[in-house]
SEFIRO-660726 format. One record per residue (C-alpha): residue number from 0; z negated, x, y. Coordinates in steps of 0.25 Angstrom, whole numbers, always signed. Each point is the difference from the previous one (the first is absolute). Layout:
<atoms>
+-----+-------+-------+-------+
: num :    pz :    px :    py :
+-----+-------+-------+-------+
: NUM :     Z :     X :     Y :
...
+-----+-------+-------+-------+
</atoms>
This chain:
<atoms>
+-----+-------+-------+-------+
: num :    pz :    px :    py :
+-----+-------+-------+-------+
:   0 :  +569 :  -330 :  -151 :
:   1 :    -7 :   -10 :    +9 :
:   2 :    -9 :    +6 :   +11 :
:   3 :   -14 :    -6 :    +1 :
:   4 :    -3 :    -7 :   +13 :
:   5 :   -10 :    +7 :   +10 :
:   6 :   -13 :    -7 :    +3 :
:   7 :    +6 :    -4 :   +14 :
:   8 :   +13 :    -6 :    -7 :
:   9 :    -9 :    -8 :    -9 :
:  10 :    -8 :    -5 :   +11 :
:  11 :   +12 :    -5 :    +8 :
:  12 :    +6 :    -6 :   -13 :
:  13 :   -13 :    -8 :    -2 :
:  14 :    -1 :    -4 :   +14 :
:  15 :   +14 :    -6 :    +0 :
:  16 :    -4 :    -9 :   -11 :
:  17 :   -13 :    -5 :    +6 :
:  18 :   -11 :    +2 :   +10 :
:  19 :   -11 :    +9 :    -5 :
:  20 :   -13 :    +5 :    +4 :
:  21 :    -3 :   +15 :    +0 :
:  22 :   -10 :    -2 :   -11 :
:  23 :   +11 :    -7 :    -9 :
:  24 :   +10 :   +11 :    +3 :
:  25 :   -11 :   +10 :    -4 :
:  26 :    -2 :    -7 :   -14 :
:  27 :   +15 :    -2 :    -3 :
:  28 :    +3 :   +15 :    +3 :
:  29 :   -13 :    +5 :    -6 :
:  30 :    -4 :    +8 :   +13 :
:  31 :   -12 :    +0 :    +8 :
:  32 :    +0 :   -11 :   +11 :
:  33 :    -2 :   +11 :   +11 :
:  34 :   +13 :    +7 :    -4 :
:  35 :    +8 :   -13 :    +2 :
:  36 :    -2 :    +0 :   +16 :
:  37 :    +7 :   +14 :    +2 :
:  38 :   +11 :    -5 :    -8 :
:  39 :    +1 :   -13 :    +8 :
:  40 :    +0 :    +8 :   +13 :
:  41 :   +12 :    +9 :    -5 :
:  42 :    +7 :   -12 :    -5 :
:  43 :    -1 :    -7 :   +13 :
:  44 :    +6 :   +12 :    +7 :
:  45 :   +11 :    +2 :   -10 :
:  46 :    +4 :   -15 :    +1 :
:  47 :    -1 :    +0 :   +15 :
:  48 :   +10 :   +12 :    +0 :
:  49 :   +10 :    -8 :    -9 :
:  50 :    -2 :   -13 :    +9 :
:  51 :    -9 :    -7 :    -9 :
:  52 :   -15 :    -4 :    +1 :
:  53 :   -13 :    +0 :    -7 :
:  54 :   -10 :    -9 :    +5 :
:  55 :   -15 :    +4 :    -3 :
:  56 :   -10 :   -11 :    +3 :
:  57 :   -13 :    +6 :    +4 :
:  58 :   -13 :    -3 :    -8 :
:  59 :   -10 :    -8 :    +9 :
:  60 :   -15 :    -2 :    +0 :
:  61 :    -3 :   -15 :    -3 :
:  62 :   -12 :    +0 :    +9 :
:  63 :    +4 :    +7 :   +13 :
:  64 :   +15 :    +1 :    -1 :
:  65 :    +1 :   +16 :    +1 :
:  66 :   +12 :    +5 :    -8 :
:  67 :    +6 :   +13 :    -5 :
:  68 :   +13 :    +4 :    -7 :
:  69 :    -7 :    +9 :   -10 :
:  70 :    -6 :   -10 :    -8 :
:  71 :   -14 :    +2 :    +5 :
:  72 :    -7 :    -6 :   +12 :
:  73 :   -13 :    +6 :    +7 :
:  74 :    -9 :   -12 :    -1 :
:  75 :    -7 :    -5 :   +12 :
:  76 :   -15 :    -4 :    -1 :
:  77 :    +4 :   -14 :    -3 :
:  78 :   +11 :    +4 :   -10 :
:  79 :    -9 :    +9 :    -9 :
:  80 :    +0 :   -10 :   -11 :
:  81 :   +14 :    -5 :    +2 :
:  82 :   +12 :    +1 :   -10 :
:  83 :   +11 :    +9 :    +6 :
:  84 :   +14 :    -4 :    -6 :
:  85 :    +9 :   +12 :    -3 :
:  86 :   +13 :    +2 :    +8 :
:  87 :   +11 :    -9 :    -5 :
:  88 :   +14 :    +5 :    +0 :
:  89 :   +12 :    -9 :    +2 :
:  90 :   +13 :    +4 :    -7 :
:  91 :    +9 :    +9 :    +8 :
:  92 :   +12 :    -6 :    +8 :
:  93 :   +13 :    +6 :    +3 :
+-----+-------+-------+-------+
</atoms>
């Protein structure tokens, strides 16, 4: 009997195949996007202990350049109407 992979194992497997955004992971795994970020933080720590790496690109305000790893940016007055892209997550290395 084969065991079903955990959410974190599924995320690692998906990211080894291609670079994905948190929003993409959310859709592929049928979990809310806000739940993806804690999983990524845990995966980042776990891979680090094993000598691997997970690179997380911060999202960035297109107007003022402020950034955040959580997928949201507090907009500046100039950025109130700017589109903020979600965090992009390159595949793990190692």
